PyMOL commands that place a pseudoatom at each C-alpha (Angstrom):
pseudoatom trace, name=CA, resn=MET, resi=1, chain=A, elem=C, hetatm=0, pos=[-53.399, 112.369, 55.647]
pseudoatom trace, name=CA, resn=ALA, resi=2, chain=A, elem=C, hetatm=0, pos=[-53.733, 110.454, 58.818]
pseudoatom trace, name=CA, resn=ASP, resi=3, chain=A, elem=C, hetatm=0, pos=[-52.332, 106.776, 58.933]
pseudoatom trace, name=CA, resn=LYS, resi=4, chain=A, elem=C, hetatm=0, pos=[-54.338, 104.080, 57.949]
pseudoatom trace, name=CA, resn=ASP, resi=5, chain=A, elem=C, hetatm=0, pos=[-56.570, 102.417, 60.381]
pseudoatom trace, name=CA, resn=VAL, resi=6, chain=A, elem=C, hetatm=0, pos=[-55.902, 98.922, 61.658]
pseudoatom trace, name=CA, resn=THR, resi=7, chain=A, elem=C, hetatm=0, pos=[-57.761, 96.509, 59.591]
pseudoatom trace, name=CA, resn=GLN, resi=8, chain=A, elem=C, hetatm=0, pos=[-59.982, 93.687, 61.167]
pseudoatom trace, name=CA, resn=VAL, resi=9, chain=A, elem=C, hetatm=0, pos=[-57.446, 91.075, 59.436]
pseudoatom trace, name=CA, resn=GLU, resi=10, chain=A, elem=C, hetatm=0, pos=[-54.627, 92.793, 61.195]
pseudoatom trace, name=CA, resn=MET, resi=11, chain=A, elem=C, hetatm=0, pos=[-56.578, 92.939, 64.637]
pseudoatom trace, name=CA, resn=MET, resi=12, chain=A, elem=C, hetatm=0, pos=[-57.151, 89.068, 64.103]
pseudoatom trace, name=CA, resn=LYS, resi=13, chain=A, elem=C, hetatm=0, pos=[-53.358, 88.315, 63.232]
pseudoatom trace, name=CA, resn=ILE, resi=14, chain=A, elem=C, hetatm=0, pos=[-52.431, 90.687, 66.461]
pseudoatom trace, name=CA, resn=ILE, resi=15, chain=A, elem=C, hetatm=0, pos=[-54.830, 88.850, 68.797]
pseudoatom trace, name=CA, resn=ALA, resi=16, chain=A, elem=C, hetatm=0, pos=[-53.537, 85.305, 67.507]
pseudoatom trace, name=CA, resn=LEU, resi=17, chain=A, elem=C, hetatm=0, pos=[-50.186, 86.240, 68.255]
pseudoatom trace, name=CA, resn=PHE, resi=18, chain=A, elem=C, hetatm=0, pos=[-51.162, 87.480, 71.739]
pseudoatom trace, name=CA, resn=ARG, resi=19, chain=A, elem=C, hetatm=0, pos=[-53.165, 83.856, 72.493]
pseudoatom trace, name=CA, resn=LYS, resi=20, chain=A, elem=C, hetatm=0, pos=[-50.034, 82.103, 71.034]
pseudoatom trace, name=CA, resn=GLU, resi=21, chain=A, elem=C, hetatm=0, pos=[-47.899, 83.724, 73.793]
pseudoatom trace, name=CA, resn=GLY, resi=22, chain=A, elem=C, hetatm=0, pos=[-50.585, 82.829, 76.329]
pseudoatom trace, name=CA, resn=TYR, resi=23, chain=A, elem=C, hetatm=0, pos=[-52.117, 86.500, 77.068]
pseudoatom trace, name=CA, resn=LYS, resi=24, chain=A, elem=C, hetatm=0, pos=[-55.785, 86.649, 77.910]
pseudoatom trace, name=CA, resn=GLY, resi=25, chain=A, elem=C, hetatm=0, pos=[-57.727, 89.761, 78.351]
pseudoatom trace, name=CA, resn=GLU, resi=26, chain=A, elem=C, hetatm=0, pos=[-59.553, 92.638, 76.642]
pseudoatom trace, name=CA, resn=TYR, resi=27, chain=A, elem=C, hetatm=0, pos=[-58.222, 94.194, 73.691]
pseudoatom trace, name=CA, resn=GLU, resi=28, chain=A, elem=C, hetatm=0, pos=[-58.936, 98.001, 74.239]
pseudoatom trace, name=CA, resn=ASP, resi=29, chain=A, elem=C, hetatm=0, pos=[-57.300, 99.665, 71.456]
pseudoatom trace, name=CA, resn=PHE, resi=30, chain=A, elem=C, hetatm=0, pos=[-55.280, 98.950, 68.453]
pseudoatom trace, name=CA, resn=GLN, resi=31, chain=A, elem=C, hetatm=0, pos=[-52.961, 101.875, 66.708]
pseudoatom trace, name=CA, resn=ARG, resi=32, chain=A, elem=C, hetatm=0, pos=[-50.503, 101.420, 63.786]
pseudoatom trace, name=CA, resn=VAL, resi=33, chain=A, elem=C, hetatm=0, pos=[-46.908, 102.619, 64.897]
pseudoatom trace, name=CA, resn=SER, resi=34, chain=A, elem=C, hetatm=0, pos=[-46.353, 105.512, 62.952]
pseudoatom trace, name=CA, resn=GLY, resi=35, chain=A, elem=C, hetatm=0, pos=[-44.307, 105.132, 59.738]
pseudoatom trace, name=CA, resn=THR, resi=36, chain=A, elem=C, hetatm=0, pos=[-44.910, 101.363, 59.522]
pseudoatom trace, name=CA, resn=ASP, resi=37, chain=A, elem=C, hetatm=0, pos=[-47.058, 98.989, 58.029]
pseudoatom trace, name=CA, resn=ARG, resi=38, chain=A, elem=C, hetatm=0, pos=[-46.748, 95.842, 60.220]
pseudoatom trace, name=CA, resn=GLU, resi=39, chain=A, elem=C, hetatm=0, pos=[-46.253, 97.448, 63.706]
pseudoatom trace, name=CA, resn=PHE, resi=40, chain=A, elem=C, hetatm=0, pos=[-48.918, 98.218, 66.083]
pseudoatom trace, name=CA, resn=PHE, resi=41, chain=A, elem=C, hetatm=0, pos=[-49.444, 99.543, 69.696]
pseudoatom trace, name=CA, resn=VAL, resi=42, chain=A, elem=C, hetatm=0, pos=[-51.954, 97.442, 71.626]
pseudoatom trace, name=CA, resn=VAL, resi=43, chain=A, elem=C, hetatm=0, pos=[-53.732, 98.247, 74.748]
pseudoatom trace, name=CA, resn=MET, resi=44, chain=A, elem=C, hetatm=0, pos=[-54.874, 95.200, 76.658]
pseudoatom trace, name=CA, resn=SER, resi=45, chain=A, elem=C, hetatm=0, pos=[-56.704, 94.915, 79.938]
pseudoatom trace, name=CA, resn=ASN, resi=46, chain=A, elem=C, hetatm=0, pos=[-56.928, 92.044, 82.252]
pseudoatom trace, name=CA, resn=GLU, resi=47, chain=A, elem=C, hetatm=0, pos=[-59.694, 90.760, 84.979]
pseudoatom trace, name=CA, resn=GLN, resi=48, chain=A, elem=C, hetatm=0, pos=[-58.551, 93.201, 87.461]
pseudoatom trace, name=CA, resn=GLY, resi=49, chain=A, elem=C, hetatm=0, pos=[-59.166, 96.199, 85.040]
pseudoatom trace, name=CA, resn=ILE, resi=50, chain=A, elem=C, hetatm=0, pos=[-54.974, 96.855, 84.823]
pseudoatom trace, name=CA, resn=LYS, resi=51, chain=A, elem=C, hetatm=0, pos=[-54.213, 98.071, 81.275]
pseudoatom trace, name=CA, resn=ALA, resi=52, chain=A, elem=C, hetatm=0, pos=[-50.841, 97.513, 79.722]
pseudoatom trace, name=CA, resn=LEU, resi=53, chain=A, elem=C, hetatm=0, pos=[-49.417, 98.822, 76.393]
pseudoatom trace, name=CA, resn=PHE, resi=54, chain=A, elem=C, hetatm=0, pos=[-47.740, 96.351, 74.205]
pseudoatom trace, name=CA, resn=ARG, resi=55, chain=A, elem=C, hetatm=0, pos=[-45.935, 96.584, 70.762]
pseudoatom trace, name=CA, resn=ALA, resi=56, chain=A, elem=C, hetatm=0, pos=[-46.991, 93.995, 68.215]
pseudoatom trace, name=CA, resn=SER, resi=57, chain=A, elem=C, hetatm=0, pos=[-44.823, 93.167, 65.018]
pseudoatom trace, name=CA, resn=LEU, resi=58, chain=A, elem=C, hetatm=0, pos=[-46.566, 91.152, 62.511]
pseudoatom trace, name=CA, resn=MET, resi=59, chain=A, elem=C, hetatm=0, pos=[-43.533, 91.300, 60.485]
pseudoatom trace, name=CA, resn=LEU, resi=60, chain=A, elem=C, hetatm=0, pos=[-41.306, 89.685, 63.286]
pseudoatom trace, name=CA, resn=ASN, resi=61, chain=A, elem=C, hetatm=0, pos=[-44.346, 87.586, 64.606]
pseudoatom trace, name=CA, resn=ALA, resi=62, chain=A, elem=C, hetatm=0, pos=[-43.314, 89.125, 68.125]
pseudoatom trace, name=CA, resn=MET, resi=63, chain=A, elem=C, hetatm=0, pos=[-44.817, 91.342, 70.667]
pseudoatom trace, name=CA, resn=GLN, resi=64, chain=A, elem=C, hetatm=0, pos=[-43.137, 93.018, 73.434]
pseudoatom trace, name=CA, resn=PHE, resi=65, chain=A, elem=C, hetatm=0, pos=[-44.566, 94.650, 76.740]
pseudoatom trace, name=CA, resn=GLN, resi=66, chain=A, elem=C, hetatm=0, pos=[-44.116, 98.331, 76.925]
pseudoatom trace, name=CA, resn=TYR, resi=67, chain=A, elem=C, hetatm=0, pos=[-45.508, 99.527, 80.496]
pseudoatom trace, name=CA, resn=VAL, resi=68, chain=A, elem=C, hetatm=0, pos=[-48.674, 99.518, 82.673]
pseudoatom trace, name=CA, resn=LEU, resi=69, chain=A, elem=C, hetatm=0, pos=[-51.118, 102.278, 81.992]
pseudoatom trace, name=CA, resn=ASP, resi=70, chain=A, elem=C, hetatm=0, pos=[-51.447, 104.297, 84.864]
pseudoatom trace, name=CA, resn=ASP, resi=71, chain=A, elem=C, hetatm=0, pos=[-51.327, 107.947, 86.510]
pseudoatom trace, name=CA, resn=LYS, resi=72, chain=A, elem=C, hetatm=0, pos=[-47.678, 108.275, 85.041]
pseudoatom trace, name=CA, resn=HIS, resi=73, chain=A, elem=C, hetatm=0, pos=[-47.999, 106.271, 81.855]
pseudoatom trace, name=CA, resn=THR, resi=74, chain=A, elem=C, hetatm=0, pos=[-51.177, 106.973, 79.481]
pseudoatom trace, name=CA, resn=PHE, resi=75, chain=A, elem=C, hetatm=0, pos=[-51.867, 106.147, 75.899]
pseudoatom trace, name=CA, resn=VAL, resi=76, chain=A, elem=C, hetatm=0, pos=[-52.693, 108.978, 73.830]
pseudoatom trace, name=CA, resn=GLN, resi=77, chain=A, elem=C, hetatm=0, pos=[-54.631, 108.886, 70.726]
pseudoatom trace, name=CA, resn=GLU, resi=78, chain=A, elem=C, hetatm=0, pos=[-52.595, 110.951, 68.159]
pseudoatom trace, name=CA, resn=ASP, resi=79, chain=A, elem=C, hetatm=0, pos=[-54.401, 113.005, 65.580]
pseudoatom trace, name=CA, resn=ALA, resi=80, chain=A, elem=C, hetatm=0, pos=[-52.139, 113.386, 62.837]
pseudoatom trace, name=CA, resn=ASP, resi=81, chain=A, elem=C, hetatm=0, pos=[-53.913, 116.463, 61.507]
pseudoatom trace, name=CA, resn=ALA, resi=82, chain=A, elem=C, hetatm=0, pos=[-54.249, 118.338, 64.835]
pseudoatom trace, name=CA, resn=GLY, resi=83, chain=A, elem=C, hetatm=0, pos=[-52.427, 121.653, 65.255]
for i in range(1, 83): cmd.bond("trace and resi %d" % i, "trace and resi %d" % (i + 1))
show_as sticks, trace
zoom trace
């Protein structure tokens, strides 16, 4: 069985966490970190179209920048049932 989708309530809590930290931009994608209930990967883009990957923890009420998404770094949608 695939991991649970990120709920609307979880998305709102994650967005609130980003806004509290002063981040502004478009939220491109939310994905639950495999094996966790309250940690998520978030792809966010700014006005210039630069996308970045963040890890957000609702348990710790914290978020952490991972890396800028570019030719060398991409965000893959994992399909747990593939293969």
